[in-house]
N, C-alpha and C positions, 0 to 999 in steps of 0.2 A: 404632252404631259410628263413623259419620261425625262425630258430635258429640264422641265420645271422642277421636278422632284430632285433631280441631280444637282441643280444649282441651289436648291433649298438646303440640301445636306451640307453644302459648302458655305452657307451663309447663316451662321448662328444668330445674327442680329435679326434676320427676317423671321427665323423660327420664333424668337422671343416676341416679335411684333404680332405674328399670327396667333400665338398663345394668348397674348393679352386681348386681342380681338375676340377670340373664342370665349375667353373668360367673361367678357362683358356681354356677349350674346347669351351665354348661359345665365348670367345674373339677370339679364333683362326678361327672359322668357321662362326661366325655371326658378330663379332666385326668390321672387316674392312668395311663392308657396312654401319656402323653407324658412322664412323669417319668423322669429318669436314675437315680433311686434309689427303692427301695421304702420304705414307712413303718417297716419293721423293720430295714432294713439299717444296720449299724454301721460307721462309718469310724473305727477305733481310733486312727489317726494324726492325726485332726483333731477332737478333742473340743473343744467350745465354740469352734469355728472362726468367725471373723468372716464376715459376708456376702460372698460372692464367692470364698471360699477353696476351691480344688480342686473347682470346679464346684458348690459349695453356694451357690446364689444368695442364700438368706436365712440362711446359716450353719448350724451344728449345735448340738445340745444337749450336756448333760454326758456322754452316752454316745456321742456322735458320730453321732447320727441326724439326717438331713437335715430341717430345719425346714419347708422348702417342701413336700416330699413328705408330711410328716405333716399339714400344714394342708390340702393338696389331698385326701388320703385321708379326713381328718376331716370335710371338707365333705360328703362323701357320706352319712356316718352321721347327722350333725346335720340335714341337709336331709330325709333320709328320715324320721326320727323326727318332725320338725316338720311336714312335709307330711301324714303319716298322722295325726298328732295333731289337726291342724286339721280334716281331713276327718271323722274319727271323732267328735270332740267336737261338730262341727256337726250331723252326722246324728242322734246321740243327743239332742242338745239340742233339735233340731226336733221329734223324736218326743215327748219329754217335755213341752216347752213348748206345743206345739200341742194335745196331749191335755188338758193342764191348763186351758189357756185356752178350749178349745172346749166341753168338758163342764162346766167350772166347778163351783161349789158345793163339795161335800166333797172332790172330787178336787183342785180348785184350792187349797183351803185346806191340804190335806195336802202338796201340791207346794210351796207357798210356805214352809211351816214347815220342810220337809226341805231346801230350797235355802238357807234362811237359816242353818240349822245348818252345812251344808257350806261355805257361803261365809264363815262365821266362822272357818274354819280356813284359814290361808294355803296356797295350792296347793303352794308349795315345801316347807312343813313336812309336809303330807299325803303328798306324794310321797316324801320322805325316810323317813318312818315306814313306809310300805308297802314301799318298797324294802329297808329294813333288816330288816323281818319276813320278806320273801320270800327275801332273800339272792341275788337274781337281777337283774342289770343288763343283760340282753340288749336288743337293739333292740326286740324284741317286747314285753318287759316294760315298758320305758320308754314305749313308745307307748301301751300300755293304761293305765298308771298316770297319765301326764300327761294323757291324754284324759279320764279320769274326774275328775281335778282341775279341768279346765276346763269340764266339762259344766254345772255350776250357772250360770255367767255366760251361757253360750250359750243355755241353756234359758230363762232369764229374758228375754233379748232376743227369743227366738222367741215366747214367750208374749205379750210386749208388742205385737209387730207383728200377731199373730193377733187380739188383742182390738181393735186398731184397725180391722181389716178385717171382723171378725165381723158387724158391724151393717150392712154395705154392702148395697145393693140386689141385687147379683149373687149374694150368699150367700143372701138370702131367696128369690130366684128359684129357686136350685138346690134349696132345701128344698121349695118348692112343687112342683117337678117330681118330688120323691120320691127325690132322689139320696142315696146312702149317706153316712154321716159321713166315711168315709175319702176318698170322692170329693170331698166339699166341702173337706176340709182340704188335701188334697195335689194336687188337680187345679184347684180353683177358687181357693183362698186362697193356696197356696204360691207360684204364679207372680207374684202381686202383692206378695209380701213379700221377694223375692230381694235387693233393694237393701240393706236393713239387715243381712240375713243374710250377704251377701257381704262387707260391710264388717267385720262381726264375725269372720268366718272369716279374713280377711287379718290382722286384729289378733291373733287367736289364733296365727297362723303366727309372727308376731314374738315373741309371749310364749313360744311353745314353744321357740324357739331360745334365748331367755334362760334358760328353765327347764332345758333340757338342759345348757347351758353351766354354769349354776349348780350343778347336781347333780354335774357332772364336777369342778368346782372344789372341791366339798365331799367328793369322793372316793366318791360313791355312784352316779355315772353310769356310762357305758360304761367297761368295764374293759380293760386291756391284753390282747392286743396291738392291739385296736381303737383307733385314734387318736381323741382327743376334745379339742376346743379348750379347754374348761374345765380338763380334766385336764393339758393341756400347760402352762397358766398356773401351776397349783399345783405341778406337778412341778419347774418351773424357777425357782420363786420363791427358793429358797435361793441360786441363782447369779446373781440379777438384777444384783448389783454388777459381777461379772466378765463376764457375757454378757447384757446387757439385751434383746438382740434375741430371745432365746429366749422371753421373756414378751411383748414388745412386739408381735410379728407375729401370734401367735394372738389376742391381745386386740384388735388392729385388725381381724382377720377377723370376730370376733364383733360388734364395734361397727358395722362397715361394713354387714354383712348386716341387722342389726336396724334400723338407721337407714334403710336403703334400703327395707325392707318397710314401715316406718312411714310414710315419705314416699308410697309407692305407695298404702297404705291410705287416707291422708288425701286423696289425689288422687281415688281411686275414690269415696270418700264424697261429695266435692263434685260429681262428675259425676252420680252416681246421684240425689242430692237434687235437682239441677237437672232431670233427666229426669222425675222424679215431679211 
């Protein structure tokens, strides 16, 4: 932790990234209670109002809904899905990757062929197809589907780090002691592979935000009345000439959060590599 803080002081870009992430976390879980308008409230007298008009700090959309409130409320749903997706895909990926790498042979061969097939399908396309079939775009459905789409990449990373540690002396010592396979994988090996896995999980967090926003932009993400940043962009695209702020601000929200998480992921990667 001391080394982490020391490197953080030397990296102002990482500080900015962390500050942006904290800002959006605050907006997601505290922000809605501070808003003057709800995300569904319509101000019929101020449609497509410019930023600052009648208390609408970021203006309104074509229906007179407050842009700031919709962005703040939307941050809660997109962060919830992205965080849960990152956690679930990492856990499932570890289970699959560790099992394949540890037991090897036929299990590993089957794992590799299956992952190759799944990774040949772009995650966005796979998610769109499954969502289209199910016809359900709830937060739970999005979390499950996007998690499944990201499992192959996480599983391959987990398999790779396990294979690196599998031949180490401490693993051989655990086998000689008669420890179970589960004990060796998750008590002996897992703590020594957390670095690459944490980096992969933070990267998946950023990818998940992009995925959810992209699905919303394509019309198969979270559906109204739940506000969605990607949906806000596509909804207001027809009026971009008259009210560019209706598209600009949600687009900036997506970009700022993805870039901040990417910066943080890169910083964590460098710190963990040095510690190893």
